[in-house]
C-alpha positions, 0 to 999 in steps of 0.5 A: 756752345764751344766745347772746353780748349784742349792744350798740348805740347806740340813740336814747333817742326810740326806747326812750321810744316803745317805753316808750310803746307797751308793747314796753319795760317792766319785770320785776316784781322791778324796785324802784320809782322813787325819783329826787328832783327835783334828780336828774331836773334833772341828768339832763335837763341831761346829756342837753342836753349830750350827756353819756354817762349810761351804757349801758342792758341789757335782756332779750329777753322771751317765751322758755320759760326766762325767765317773769317778771310785767313791769309797764309804766314809771311813767306809762306805761299799756298793757296788751301782752306787752313785748318787752323787759325792762329789766335795767339803767337803770330809774330813768334811764329812768323819769325820762326818760320822766316828765319828757320824754315823758309829759304826766302831772306828774312825781311825785318827791321834793324835798331833804327827800323830800316827795313833789311833782308836777313839770313840766320846762321848759328856759329857753331864754335860760339854754340859750343863755347861754354862762356859766350852768350848764346844770343851771340852765337846767332849770326844775321847777315845781309841777303847776299851773305856777305858782311863787309865794312868800311862802306862796303869796302872791307868784307869781314864774313863771306859765307855765301858758298856751302863751302865758305860755311864750312870754312868758317863754321857757320851752320844755315838757320833755315835748314834745320827743320829740313832733315835730309837736307840738315844731316846733307849738310853736317856730312859735307861739313865732315868731307870739307874737313877731311873727317878730321877727328876734331872736327868730327867731334865739334860737328857730334856735339853741335849735332847733339847739344844745338841741333836736335834741341832745336829739332826736338823743341815743343810749344803748349799749343791751346786749341778753340774747337771752331765751334767758338762764337766770334765774341769768345774768340774776340774775348780770348784774343784781347785776353792772351795776346802777346803783342800788347795790341787789342783786337778790336770788334771792327778788325774781326767783323772786317775779316768776317765780310772780307770772307764775302769779298766786301772792304769793310776797311775801305768802306770805313775809311771813305766813310770816315773822311767825309765825316771828318769834314765836321770837327764834331764827327772827327772822334767817331771811331770804327767801333763806335759806328758799327755799335751806332748801326747795331743800335739801329738795326736792333730798334728797326727789328724791335719796332717792326716784330717786337720779336728782339730786344734791342741791344748793342753789346758786343755780341750784337755787333759781331753778329750783324750781317753783311746785308744788315752793314749795307743796307743801313750805313748810308741811313746812320751816316746821314744820322750823324751829320744831322746830329752834327748840325744839331750840335752846332745849333747847341753852340758846339763847334769842334770835337774839343768842346764836345761834352761826351763823344758817347753820345754821339751814338745814341744822338746819330741813332735818333736822328737816323731813325726820326728822319726829317720828323727830327726837325719838327720844333716839339720834336727838336726841343724833346731831343734837346733836353734829353740832350742836355740832361745827359750832358748837366746829368754827366750821364754818359761818363762810365759804360753806355751800351744800357744807357744807349739803348734805353735812350733811343727807345726811351726818346723816340717813345716819350716824343710819341707820347710816353713819359720822360726817358730815364735820362731825362728822369734822372738827371740832377744838377747839384749847385755846388758843382760850378765850382768844381768844374776847373777844367774842359775834362769835365763835359758838364764845364764844356756844356755851360761853354756852349750854353753861353754862346747859345744865350747870345754871348757878343765878343767885348770888342766887337760885339759880334755874336760868337756864331761858328765863323767868328768862334773859327776866325777869331780864335774863341776859347775859354779864359778867365773874367777875373784874371789868374794873375789877378786873383792870385794877387788878391789872394781869392779862393782858388777854388771860386777863381777857377771854376767854371763861374769865373769864366767865359768864351772870348776871343783871343784880341779881348783875351789879351787886353784882359791881361792881368789887370784888375776888371775895371782896368781891362774894362778901361783898355778894351774900351780905349783900345777898341774905341768901345762906348762904356754902355756899349760895353756894359751891353756885351760884357751883360751877354755872357750873363756878367752884371757888368757894374760888379767888374767895374767895382772889382766886386770879386764876391758879389760876382761869383754870387750872381754869377752862379745864379745866372748860370743855374738859371741857364743850366736848368732851362736847358734841362727842363727842369727847376735846379733845386737846393739853392740854400742848402748848407752845402751851398752856403758853406761853399758860396757864402751864402744861399744863391736862391 
């Protein structure tokens, strides 16, 4: 168990010395340094005014529990193993170290995000002025230490030598914590000005009121013991990180594997490039992959020994070993590809139309566990039923780690002769939900569209099957059957006309012909423009679970009722269970009649 964190105020000079010597470094999951010139000047101004700049957090390094790849701060040159890793404060410390300790020019950015190299100075006169804002007394100059204007033709400030620094009364900040060099500069300043009384008084005030404030500056440092577990490091980093960017599990494991010279990021980028060739898998993130591989690893261990519970929470993911990852990554990748094939068979062709991206995790793990056996008809039917229960039962909308586990364990047990898994048992579809499904933000909405395609929907004009080729080439999308403009003109209830009941997948060409016309008129236009016989068009329309006579007669209410019944039957078949409460008061109130 990790010990309680300790906190103490530490001189910034001590911290900078440790950074320079390599005693204090960064874990490899920390982002690169990104602060711009203006922000660096503001930070220096705060320190010179003794204003607080926030606490730092460091982790003791070298324990058996925490083993990350580490790297020095930008500008530091050291090859030793650190004693501490900075978890929070990288940007501030790098800025302070680069501008006020390191002798190299600071590589930063201007207001236009252009890369520039700068040295920082204190304007002595402005620092001692009672009216000048301290930020204005922090001078940033190019690495040549010459400031020009008029495209370099006119020199505004030249402090390229010590004598010129003395003449312009500009103190170089990168020696402020080097006390011998700092003292020598002050002595040389006095000598340059011939020990003039005013010069001596100026430099005394500057030393007492500015330099010593900087040199004596302290920051609160929270220290985590080296025994702190990785999941705690991750949580702490997310809670306190002041850069506004959360640490991901992937980055933490990347740093862990890097300590064994394994480039997880490169491995993932290559895998992601392969996965992204399938549209349904483009949204699979590194964390999704790690969650899935943890689930696969823990399931295999539980099946083989029964001793370790199946789990894929954050602490479980962080506990996977490099050997675990290497042994299972290819198997899981194949599982994701098989999941994509399965989705295509369900007429889910793209990431945009994927009901739940989260359900991909257990789906891929199931295909990885089942292997070639998943192609058996009985097994595939159970997988389909589980999948659609998850979609229409809307079971994957919240926290999902427990459901991932229950579904993988439960579905495999079900396939092997056990009872139905929790998702299948609990899935329920309320008939009135059809009317509240108004946009593709709903997983069930996307599911209905896929089921209509799977049921054999044909293009209104060509009669072509809406398979993957037609879907891609003909720009198939979800459109209103009774057009939007027509419905508004007729003052139909928006809850009905904008719901999934009044929508279907159509090619871009068919939808253009529909326009804003009444169904009776656009059917006639389809016949004329598409050269379709009326009886053929009726067949094509019927494949969308639409009664053609209700369109030809512009009978909106009857159409809504009939199609709602057809969609509920379709959903029930996909879930493998009968939709109930078709004649309830809620249904009658919503649809104007029973749907039985």
